C-alpha positions in Angstrom: 10.1 -29.5 79.1 11.5 -33.0 80.2 8.8 -34.6 82.2 6.0 -32.4 81.3 2.9 -32.3 79.8 2.3 -30.0 77.3 -1.6 -29.5 75.7 -2.7 -27.4 73.0 -5.5 -25.6 71.9 -6.5 -28.2 68.9 -6.5 -30.7 71.9 -8.0 -29.1 74.4 -11.4 -30.8 74.0 -9.9 -34.0 74.4 -9.6 -32.5 77.9 -13.0 -32.6 80.0 -12.3 -29.3 81.4 -11.2 -27.3 78.2 -14.3 -29.5 77.0 -16.7 -27.5 79.2 -14.9 -24.1 78.5 -15.4 -24.4 74.9 -19.3 -25.0 75.1 -19.5 -22.4 77.7 -17.6 -20.0 75.5 -20.4 -20.9 72.4 -23.1 -20.7 74.7 -22.4 -16.9 75.9 -20.6 -15.8 72.6 -17.5 -15.1 73.9 -15.6 -15.1 70.6 -15.9 -11.9 68.3 -13.0 -11.5 66.1 -11.4 -14.3 67.7 -7.7 -13.4 68.1 -7.2 -14.0 71.4 -9.6 -16.7 72.0 -6.9 -19.7 72.1 -5.1 -17.9 75.0 -8.3 -17.2 76.7 -9.5 -20.9 76.5 -6.4 -21.7 77.8 -6.4 -19.6 80.7 -9.8 -20.4 81.5 -9.0 -24.3 81.6 -5.8 -23.8 83.5 -7.9 -21.8 86.1 -10.7 -24.3 86.6 -8.2 -27.2 86.7 -6.2 -25.7 89.5 -9.0 -24.0 91.2 -12.2 -25.4 90.0 -14.3 -22.9 92.0 -12.8 -19.9 91.5 -14.3 -16.5 93.1 -14.4 -13.6 91.1 -11.9 -12.0 92.4 -9.8 -15.1 91.0 -11.5 -15.5 87.8 -10.2 -11.6 87.4 -6.8 -12.4 88.5 -6.5 -15.4 86.3 -8.2 -14.3 83.3 -5.8 -11.3 82.4 -4.7 -11.9 78.5 -6.2 -8.8 76.4 -8.6 -8.7 74.5 -9.2 -6.4 71.5 -12.8 -6.6 71.4 -13.7 -6.5 74.8 -15.1 -9.4 75.8 -14.4 -9.6 79.1 -17.6 -9.5 80.7 -18.6 -12.3 78.8 -15.4 -14.2 79.6 -16.0 -13.2 83.0 -19.5 -14.7 82.7 -18.3 -18.1 81.0 -15.9 -18.6 84.0 -17.9 -18.0 86.1 -20.7 -19.9 85.7 -18.5 -23.0 85.0 -16.7 -22.2 88.7 -20.0 -22.4 90.3 -21.2 -25.7 88.4 -24.0 -24.6 86.6 -22.7 -26.1 83.5 -22.1 -29.8 83.0 
């Protein structure tokens, strides 16, 4: 980890992209039980930081964390909206 930066879920909203992801999660009511949401938010933030305008295929390839509530459609919708630049 020498020379690397680590961002935790507790600090994700300090990052501009992370803040947008959290806002989209709330707007799309992604979280149900909350069990997987930290990992989902971190994965979406990493994707959008690395690939600001991912295609649907890239979103599907990146968002592979399991969700026991099955909120995959809401997750995809939130990330897709952010990728399209529809939300600030």
